[in-house]
N, C-alpha and C positions, 0 to 999 in steps of 0.2 A: 547311281546315287539318287536320281529323281524317283525311281520306282520304290526305293527304300523310304523316301519321304512320304510318298503317297500311301504306301502300305501302313506307315505309322498313323497317318491321318485316318485311314479307313478303320484301323483298330480302335482309335479313340471314338470315332463316330458310332461304331458298332455297339458300344456300351452306353451311348448317350440316352437312348430311349428308355433303357431299364432304369437308369438313374433319374431320368425325368419323371417316370411313373412313381418312383418312391418319393420324389421331392414335391410333387403336386405343383401348385403355382409357385412362381419365383417370389421369394420373400426377402432375399438378400442379394446384393450385387455379386455377380460372378467375379472371380479373381483369376484372370488369365495367367499363363506361364510367365509372361514378361511383365508382370505387374498390371499391365493393361494392354489390350491389343493395340498395340502400338500407336495407333492412330493418335492416339491422342494424348499420350504422355507429352509429346511435343506441343500439342495444341494448348495444353494447360499452361505450359511455360511461356508460349508466345501466342497470345490470342490473335485470331484472324483480324487483319486490319480492314477497316471499312473501305469499300471500293468507291472511289470518287466517281460521280456521274461521268460516263465515258461518251464524249460526243465527237472526238477527233481521233484520228489514227494514233497520234502521239499519246493522248490521255488514255486511250484504251490499252495500248501496250504498256504504259507506265503502271496502270492499275493491275494488269496481269502480273507484271514483274514484282510488284510490291507484295504479292501473296507469299512468295517464296523464291529463294535463289538456289534451291536444291533441284538438281536435274531429275526428270522423270526416268531417264535411262542412262546408267553409267555402268562401269565394270562390276559393281557390287549389287546391282538391282536384282539379279536372279537369286542370290543368296538371301537377300532381305525378304524377297517374296516367300522363300521357303520358311523363314523364321515367322513371318506373318501368318502363313497357313497353319503352322503348328500352334501358334498362339490362339488363333480363332478356333482351331479344332479342340483345344483344351476348354475354351469358352463353351463350345457346343456340348461337350461332355457334361459341363456343369449346368446345362439347361438353357443356354443361349440368352436371349433378351426377350422382354415382354412385348406383346402386340398392343399398340395404341388403338383403341376403338375408333372407327371411322367417324362416329358421331361426336367424338371428344372436341371440346371447345377450349381454346386457350387465349387469354388476353391479359396483358399486364394490368395488375390492380383488380382483377376479377377472379377470386379463388374458385376453383372447380374441382369436381370429384376425381379427375384424372391427373392432377398436378404432380402428385408423388410418383405416379406411374411413369410420367414423362421424365422426371428427374432420374428415376431408376434406370430408364433406357439410356439416357445420356451418360450416366455414371458408368454403366457397364462397358460402354465402348470407349470410355476415357475422356469424353468431351466435357464432363462436369466433375469437379473435385469431390472426393469422398465425403467431405464434411458439409456438403450441400445437398444431402439426400432427401430432404423434405422441405416443404414450403410451397407457397403459391408461385405462379408464373411471374417472375420478376426480371429485373435487368440482368441478373446473374444467369438465369435460364436463357434469356434472349441471346447473351453472348455465347453460351454453350451451343445453342441452335446455330449460330453463325459459324462456329468451329465445325459443327457437323456439316453444314451446307458447303463450307469451303472444301471439305474432304470429299464431297460427292458431286462437285461441279455445279452446285446450285447457286442461284442468286442469293447474296448475303443479306437477307431481309431481317433475320432474327425473329421471324414470325412463322407460325405453322401453316405454310402454304400446302396445297394438295400434293405437289411434287415432293416436298419435304416429308410429309406424312407417309407417302408411298415408300420413300427411301428408308425411313425409320423402320418400316414394317417388313422389309425384305429379310427373310430368315438368314441366320448365320450360316446355315448349310449352303445356301446359294452364294454367299460371299466367299466361302471356302472354294466352291467350284470356280468362281471367277479367278481366284488366286492360282488354282491349279492350272486353269487354261492359260493364263498369262505366263506362268512358269514354263509350260510346255512350249509356248511360242519362242520364248527367249532361249530355251535349251536348243532349239533348232535354228537359231539365228547366229550368223557369223558377222561380226562388225568390228572394224579396226578403229577403235577409239583413238582420237588424236588429242593434241593440246586444244584444238578448236574443232568443234563439230556441230551439226544441226540435227535435231530430232523433231519429228512430227508424230505426235500420238493421235491417231485417227479418232478413237472414241472421245477423247478430251477436246478435240478441235483446237489444239494449240500447237505452235511451233516454238522450239527453244533453241537459242544460240548459246552453246556451252563453251566456256573458255576457262582453262585451269580448274576444271571440276566444279565450276559455278555457272549458273544461268545468268548471263549478262544481258540477254534480250529475250522477251517472250511476246509472242504475237498471236492474236486470234487468226484462225484459218477456216476456210470453207473447203470441205472435202467431199468425196463422192456421195451421191444419193444412195439410198438403200438398194435401189435396183441397179445402180452403177457404182459399186463400192470402189474406193481407192485401194490400190494394192499395198501390201507390206513389201518392203524392199530395202536394200542397202545399195548405195552408189556414192559417187563423188561429184561435188559441184565443180564445174569446170569453167564457167563463164557467166557473165551478166549481160543481158541484151537490153539496151535502152531503145524505146520506141519500136518494139518488135512488130513484125507482121504475124498473122495467125494463119497457119495452114490447117484448114478444117479437116479433122479425121474423116476418112471415107464413110464410116458408119453414120456420122452426123450428116454428111452430105446426102447419103442415101435416104435417110429418114426425115430429119428436121428441115434441112435446106430444101429438099425436093418438095416437101409438104407446103412450105412457104411459097415456093415458086408456082406450084399448081394453083394456089389461091391468089397470088399477087405477083405477076411477071416482073414487076419493078422492084421486088424485094432486094435482089443482089445489089442493084444500083444504090438504093437507099442505105444499105449496110456497108457500102464501100468495099464490096467483094468482087474479085475477078475470077473468071473461069479460065483455067490454063490446061494445055495439053501436056503430054509427057516431056516436051522440050521447053516447058514454061512459056510457050507462045499463047497469046490470048485466043479465046474461043468465044464466038457469039453465043450468049446464054440462050437465045431463042432457037438455036440449032441443037440444043441438048434435050435428050429424053428425060423429063422430070417425073416419069411415072413411078420411080422408086422400085421398079421390079427387078432391076439388075444392079450389080455392084458398079459404081461410077468408074468410067475409064478416063476421068478428068480430075483435076484438082481445083478446089475452091480455096482462094487465099484472100484474107481480109487485110486491107492496107493499114499501115500504122496511123495512129491518130486517136483523138478522144473517144471515138466510137469503137475502137478495137477491144475485143473481148478479153485480151490479155493485159489491157491497160498500158502503162508506160514502162513496165519492167517485166522481164522474163528471166528466170534463173535456170540455166541449163544443168542437167544432171543425167547424163546418158544412162539408160536402163532398158531392160527388155520390154517394159510396159509402155514406153514412149510417153511417160507422164513427167510433169515438171512443176515447179512453183512459179507463181506469177501474180501480177497485179490484176485489177479488174476495173471495168467501167461502171460497176454497180457496187460502189463501196458502202452504200447504205446497208447492205446485207450483213456487214460485220457487226452491226449493233444487235442482231438477233441472237438469242440464246441457242436456237436450233440452227446449226451451220453445216447441214449435210445437203448440199445443193449443187454439186459440180458433176461433171462427167467422168471424174477420176483424178484430175489434176488437183493441185492444192493452191487456192487463192490465199494470198497472205496480206493481212492488214499491215499498214505502215511498212510496206515492202521496200520502200526507198531506204529506210533505216537499216533493214537487213542487208540490202545491197552495199551500203556504206561499210557495214561490219565485215562483210565478205571481202571487200576490197581495201581493208584497212592497211594492208601492207603496201598499198599503192598511194597512201596519203602523203602529201596533201593533194596529189594529182587528182585522186578520185574520192574526195571527201563528200559529205552530203550536199554542200553548196555546189560543188562541181557536177554532181549527178543531176541535181535540179536544173542547173544551167544547160546541161547537155540535152535533157528531156525537153526543155523549153524550145530548143531549135527545131524539134520535130524530125530530126534526121536519125535514122537507125544507126546504132553504134554497138558493136560487139566487143566486150572487154574480157579478155582471158584472165583468169586468176593466176597469179604467179605460182601459187601453191594450192593444189586441189584441196577442197574441204570435204571430209566425210559427211554423209547424210544418211539417216535411217528413218524410214516411215514404219512405225510399229503399231501393233494393235494390242494395247494393254487396257483391260477393263478394271484391273486391280494391281496396285504396286505399293511399295513402301520406300520412302525417301530416306536419306541418311540421318535426318533428324527424327526418325522413328514415326513419321506420319504416314498412316495407311490411307490411300486414296482409292475411290471406286468411281466408275463411270458406267453408263448404260451400255449394254451389248447391242449397239445400234445395228450392226450387220448380222446379228444372230449367229456369231461364229463360235462362241464359247461352247455351247452344247454340242454343236457339230464336231468340234475338235475332241471333246471329252468322249463322245460316243465312238469316234474313230480310234482313240487311244485305248478305250476299253476293249474294242474288238481286237486290236493288235495284242493287248496283254493276254486276252483269252486264247488267241492263236499260239502265242509263245508258251503259255501254260500247258496247252495240250501237246505242243511239240516236245516239251520237256519230258513228257510221260511216254513218248514213243521212241523205241530204240533207233529208228531210222532218221528221226528228225531232232534228236536230243541236242545235236550240235547247234541248232538254230536258237536255242534258248540260252546259250552260253553268253 
């Protein structure tokens, strides 16, 4: 089925250049198959709500939830991505959208030579109503810009920021490739959706708690650095750990911990870290070879407390990558727009709220107040979930929600092109196999 869809897209794109040559510069808005590439039919009906200044975990998660209650990932996501890809392919055949010059200036109340061009760009993607095709940069355009920014994970300023201009000028062909790559990933993912489940979309750096097909909680997350990307996976959340200790991965012990100890022999003591042997017996740090030349034959474990890198909450989700979701002792990082700063795990803003949601079947025993009180004791406590909750870490740079809003995010780990190149090589192999009598069965 997917190859049929991609073949249809390729056919559409193959004729795009010829039509564009005949058309010259774009003079009228493209009319996509679905009346507008979806994004934004919904955006017109429900303008993006302004985000209140987010200075606390609660206000940040509330602002994130206010944007939409539609899940990023549900059982219909793959089909909607197919529809969005076809819609954008039709738009590409019709000429795509215009490029906004880098030198263009836009300000409310200051008419400029590129005002109509900007309106046309916003209209084509559906962020601006068709009867608003001309005029200066005004409040109507500012609201359309906010809708565009919301769909692309940008700060809702309503002004032409450099990142907004860059996103506006990404060609429709690249957006189609993002949709194709996201579809390919979902086609290869097996996930058991339940009545309640958790999704982390890595490029978007948000986690969603989904219940009865609606997002009831949304949180900012910090995920893996570009050089240490978080993996895509499916698993089950099994327990919540309060006041956890942190067993440092051997790779971090070998590199970062060893480097600190070479410079500062008192580092482990200041960080409340213990060195343990294979039987969890303490080892004198001064007896350890901190050269970093060999894989450590010891374990470094950080004691629970305010200094702990996992913060006050860890969410267990057994998986082959040994990653998990957790709190942090650097909560100021959640205020940043760029949140790719972990070693692979996912730090969750307002994680106590997520813990209370996971444990809601245990209420009132484990409501938010009880969780806060238990953390205040400083004692470690592991709470098993009476019913495991499915969790998926996904990598979608493009998707469409049920309200027909198309979303795009940056390919931060540079995985889209790698996947599409691998898919093209596979398709070429099967194409050649189909023409050979000895390997024709491989193409079936």
